[in-house]
BAMITI-385505 format. One record per residue (C-alpha): residue number from 1; residue in one letter; x negated, y, z negated. Coordinates in steps of 0.1 Angstrom, whole numbers, always signed. Example, Ala and Ser with C-alpha at 12.3 -4.5 7.8 and 13.67 -1.06 7.14 Angstrom:
% residues 2
+------+------+-------+-------+-------+
| resi | resn |    xx |    yy |    zz |
+------+------+-------+-------+-------+
|    1 |    A |  -123 |   -45 |   -78 |
|    2 |    S |  -137 |   -11 |   -71 |
+------+------+-------+-------+-------+
END
This chain:
% residues 130
+------+------+-------+-------+-------+
| resi | resn |    xx |    yy |    zz |
+------+------+-------+-------+-------+
|    1 |    M |   +33 |   +14 | +1131 |
|    2 |    T |   +42 |   -19 | +1117 |
|    3 |    N |   +52 |   -48 | +1139 |
|    4 |    T |   +80 |   -59 | +1116 |
|    5 |    L |  +104 |   -41 | +1094 |
|    6 |    P |  +104 |   -50 | +1057 |
|    7 |    D |  +132 |   -71 | +1042 |
|    8 |    L |  +156 |   -58 | +1016 |
|    9 |    A |  +137 |   -74 |  +987 |
|   10 |    D |  +104 |   -55 |  +997 |
|   11 |    I |  +120 |   -21 |  +998 |
|   12 |    R |  +142 |   -27 |  +968 |
|   13 |    A |  +111 |   -36 |  +948 |
|   14 |    L |   +95 |    -3 |  +958 |
|   15 |    E |  +126 |   +16 |  +950 |
|   16 |    E |  +131 |    +0 |  +916 |
|   17 |    A |   +94 |    +6 |  +907 |
|   18 |    L |  +104 |   +43 |  +907 |
|   19 |    H |  +129 |   +35 |  +879 |
|   20 |    R |  +102 |   +21 |  +856 |
|   21 |    P |   +87 |   +45 |  +830 |
|   22 |    E |   +51 |   +32 |  +836 |
|   23 |    V |   +54 |   +41 |  +873 |
|   24 |    R |   +72 |   +74 |  +866 |
|   25 |    G |   +44 |   +84 |  +842 |
|   26 |    S |   +16 |   +76 |  +866 |
|   27 |    R |    +6 |  +104 |  +890 |
|   28 |    A |   -14 |   +79 |  +911 |
|   29 |    A |   +15 |   +55 |  +914 |
|   30 |    L |   +39 |   +82 |  +924 |
|   31 |    E |   +15 |   +96 |  +950 |
|   32 |    D |   +12 |   +61 |  +965 |
|   33 |    L |   +50 |   +57 |  +966 |
|   34 |    L |   +61 |   +92 |  +977 |
|   35 |    A |   +51 |  +103 | +1012 |
|   36 |    E |   +36 |  +137 | +1021 |
|   37 |    G |   +66 |  +158 | +1030 |
|   38 |    F |   +89 |  +140 | +1005 |
|   39 |    V |  +121 |  +157 |  +996 |
|   40 |    E |  +149 |  +148 |  +972 |
|   41 |    F |  +184 |  +161 |  +970 |
|   42 |    G |  +190 |  +155 |  +933 |
|   43 |    A |  +223 |  +145 |  +918 |
|   44 |    S |  +220 |  +177 |  +898 |
|   45 |    D |  +223 |  +198 |  +930 |
|   46 |    T |  +186 |  +205 |  +929 |
|   47 |    V |  +162 |  +201 |  +959 |
|   48 |    Y |  +128 |  +188 |  +949 |
|   49 |    H |   +96 |  +185 |  +969 |
|   50 |    R |   +68 |  +160 |  +964 |
|   51 |    A |   +45 |  +180 |  +942 |
|   52 |    E |   +72 |  +193 |  +919 |
|   53 |    I |   +90 |  +159 |  +915 |
|   54 |    I |   +57 |  +142 |  +907 |
|   55 |    D |   +50 |  +169 |  +880 |
|   56 |    L |   +84 |  +165 |  +865 |
|   57 |    L |   +83 |  +127 |  +865 |
|   58 |    V |   +49 |  +124 |  +848 |
|   59 |    Q |   +61 |  +148 |  +821 |
|   60 |    E |   +93 |  +127 |  +813 |
|   61 |    D |   +98 |  +113 |  +779 |
|   62 |    D |   +92 |   +76 |  +784 |
|   63 |    A |  +112 |   +68 |  +752 |
|   64 |    D |  +144 |   +70 |  +772 |
|   65 |    D |  +165 |   +41 |  +761 |
|   66 |    A |  +193 |   +45 |  +786 |
|   67 |    E |  +204 |   +14 |  +805 |
|   68 |    L |  +203 |   +16 |  +843 |
|   69 |    R |  +223 |    -9 |  +863 |
|   70 |    T |  +219 |   -10 |  +901 |
|   71 |    G |  +237 |   -29 |  +928 |
|   72 |    D |  +252 |   -29 |  +963 |
|   73 |    Y |  +218 |   -26 |  +980 |
|   74 |    R |  +219 |   -23 | +1018 |
|   75 |    L |  +189 |   -18 | +1041 |
|   76 |    T |  +194 |    -3 | +1076 |
|   77 |    P |  +166 |    +1 | +1102 |
|   78 |    I |  +163 |   +37 | +1115 |
|   79 |    S |  +133 |   +32 | +1139 |
|   80 |    S |  +104 |    +8 | +1143 |
|   81 |    D |   +87 |   +23 | +1113 |
|   82 |    A |  +115 |   +36 | +1091 |
|   83 |    V |  +144 |   +22 | +1071 |
|   84 |    S |  +173 |   +36 | +1050 |
|   85 |    L |  +181 |   +20 | +1017 |
|   86 |    T |  +215 |   +27 | +1000 |
|   87 |    Y |  +227 |   +15 |  +966 |
|   88 |    R |  +247 |   +24 |  +935 |
|   89 |    T |  +235 |   +32 |  +900 |
|   90 |    H |  +253 |   +31 |  +867 |
|   91 |    R |  +234 |   +48 |  +838 |
|   92 |    I |  +246 |   +42 |  +803 |
|   93 |    E |  +231 |   +66 |  +777 |
|   94 |    T |  +224 |   +57 |  +741 |
|   95 |    D |  +253 |   +79 |  +731 |
|   96 |    G |  +276 |   +58 |  +753 |
|   97 |    S |  +281 |   +84 |  +780 |
|   98 |    E |  +279 |   +71 |  +816 |
|   99 |    R |  +270 |   +84 |  +850 |
|  100 |    H |  +276 |   +66 |  +883 |
|  101 |    A |  +258 |   +76 |  +915 |
|  102 |    L |  +254 |   +67 |  +951 |
|  103 |    R |  +217 |   +67 |  +961 |
|  104 |    S |  +201 |   +69 |  +995 |
|  105 |    S |  +164 |   +67 | +1004 |
|  106 |    I |  +144 |   +68 | +1036 |
|  107 |    W |  +112 |   +47 | +1036 |
|  108 |    K |   +86 |   +52 | +1063 |
|  109 |    W |   +56 |   +31 | +1072 |
|  110 |    S |   +24 |   +52 | +1066 |
|  111 |    G |    +2 |   +29 | +1086 |
|  112 |    T |    -9 |   +11 | +1055 |
|  113 |    R |   +21 |   +10 | +1032 |
|  114 |    W |   +58 |   +19 | +1029 |
|  115 |    Q |   +64 |   +53 | +1013 |
|  116 |    M |   +96 |   +71 | +1004 |
|  117 |    L |  +101 |  +102 | +1026 |
|  118 |    F |  +136 |  +112 | +1013 |
|  119 |    H |  +159 |  +105 |  +985 |
|  120 |    Q |  +194 |  +116 |  +976 |
|  121 |    G |  +216 |  +110 |  +946 |
|  122 |    T |  +253 |  +118 |  +946 |
|  123 |    I |  +274 |  +116 |  +914 |
|  124 |    T |  +305 |   +96 |  +919 |
|  125 |    K |  +335 |   +82 |  +900 |
|  126 |    P |  +331 |   +48 |  +882 |
|  127 |    F |  +330 |   +19 |  +906 |
|  128 |    A |  +329 |   -19 |  +907 |
|  129 |    Y |  +301 |   -37 |  +924 |
|  130 |    D |  +309 |   -58 |  +955 |
+------+------+-------+-------+-------+
END
């Protein structure tokens, strides 16, 4: 266990790394960030497990020119070695279509680093950031 919980900036940086094409395209980077036992409840109503989400992400087309805006980050301690991160995303596709989502992740201390254990995305109506 870690003696101190991370601050918001630390976990936010790890979370946002997963938004970047160079991380999403790297099996090694994803394996470092996603814990054994990782599960995602996708905004598309699909449940993903660690191996399949890694396979899907490394196969993504990194030419995606969509703009992703994030905000309203909040970090909540769950235990002495786990935190919950919540935030909002606003994705603007090159065709002008938009998608808003509420996001939630659980990050757990592995003994050597913070890793994402769970993630959920929920599509929502457009919103304004606080």
